[in-house]
Structures are given as structure tokens and as C-alpha cells.
N, C-alpha and C positions, 0 to 999 in steps of 0.2 A: 457415499456423505460423507463431503472432507468437512471437517472441525476445523476451528483456528480459533487460534487465542494472539492476543497483540496485545503487545508490552512497549514501556520504555519513550511513552511520553510524560507529559510534563508544564512548566511552566520554563514560557525564557523570554529574557532577552531579546528588543531583535536587535538580528544581528548575528546573532546567537545561535547554534544548532547544538540538535538533538537527532539521536538515530532511536529509529525505531525497528520491533523483530518480533518476527510472524510465527509461530510453530504449528504445524497444520498436521496432522497426521492423516491415514492411511495414501497407500500408493500412488492412489494418483492423482498428489501430486507433482512423481514424481518425470509426471509426459505433459503436464497438463502448463500454457500459464500461466502465471502468478500475477496478480497484480493486483497496488496497496490503492485505495480507496479516501475519499472524506466529505466530511456530510455536516455541514453545517445549517443550525435550526432553521427548521423551513425552507430550506434549500434542498434540492436532486442531491443526488448523491453524487459522487464527481469521480473520475479515474487517471491518481496521480501518476501512475506511472509502471511501466511492465511486463515482466521479463522471462522470454519462451524457457524451456527447456534447456536450450542449448547456447542459453544465456544472452540473447540476443535483446535488447531493449528500444523503450517510447515511452516519452515522456511526455503531461498534457505541455503546454508553448508556454506556460510564464513556470515551470520548474527545471525547463532543460538549460540546465550550469549550475546551480541550486542543489539537487535532489539528483541521490545513487542509489539505482536501484540494484540489490543482489540477491543472489539464491545460495544452499550450499545443501544439495538433491540428497545430498548423504545423509542429512539430517534434517532433513522436509521441514527446512525453513526459510522466509524468507526477510530478509531488510530491506530500512530504509534511511536512507543516512539524507538529513537536508540540515545544510545550511544557508546561510544570511537568512534565514527566517523574517518575516515582517509580518502586521498583523492582521492582512489578508488568509496569512494559515493557519492563524487559527480555526481548532476542528477539531470531529471527531476522526482520525482517521481508521481504516478498516484493509485487511486484507481478505483476498479469497480465489479462486480458481476460477480462470476463466477459458469460455470458447464460442464460436464465434459458429452463428447458424450459414447459409448456405444465399442468404438475402446481405451478410457481411456486417448483419447485429450482431451484437459480444449481449453474451450472456454469463450469471455466475454460476458457478455449478454448487459451493456449500450453502449451509446455513449463516449465517451472517453473527462475527462473532460479536462479543461487546463491544469492543472496538479500546485503542486510547485516545486520549483525552490530547492535544498541544493546544495550550495560550501564551500566545507571544503576547507578553506587554511589557512595558517598562513601569 
């Protein structure tokens, strides 16, 4: 089981930047896709960005050009650099390892951590 600890959230003004970090335990991190999710109260958790063990990345449309995901396989960490933040980015951000079923559906491998709160407000 992958254990995950997120950090780096905070309050930032619109247009500002934040860098989130996730520390994962377990060797499973190195061979799996890692992703950042976010959740707003009352809404489903959504995938923000993902990165393969080889460094290939994928972003949700609204994050393209603003967010950058990266990982350090030697340190079992994954980061999310967020720029040009707006109020719609306010959420709790989580990371997790991702796998895909034969039907193409994605599922997470680790227990959800506590997440890190991001508040974008003037």
C-alpha cells in the first residue's frame, strides 16, 4: 500500500503561484503513474495532472499551460507547480498512484492522504 503525504498548499492571490509536493512510501511509486487530484466540497475528486515513471505527462484541459507536474523517482516524490492561479483552483489537492483497468478506467492504488488546501483569494 502506498502511503502519501501532501504539502505546500496555502492562500495565494489570483494570478499567483504555488508548488505542491507529495512524498510517497513504497517502491511501487517508481513503477506507477502518479497523479495530482483536487476536490471541492460537494464535488467529485478530479484528476488534475499525471506523470508516468518515464516522465510523460498529461493535464486536464483547464490546467494546460498553467500547471506542471514532475517527479523524482530517486526520492519518491511528485510535485505540482501551479501558476496563474484563479479562484476556481481553490480546492484540497491530493496525490496518488494510478493504474488502468482493461476497460481503460483509472483507479488509484494508495490510501488517500490528508491533502493540502489551496485557497485562491484576494
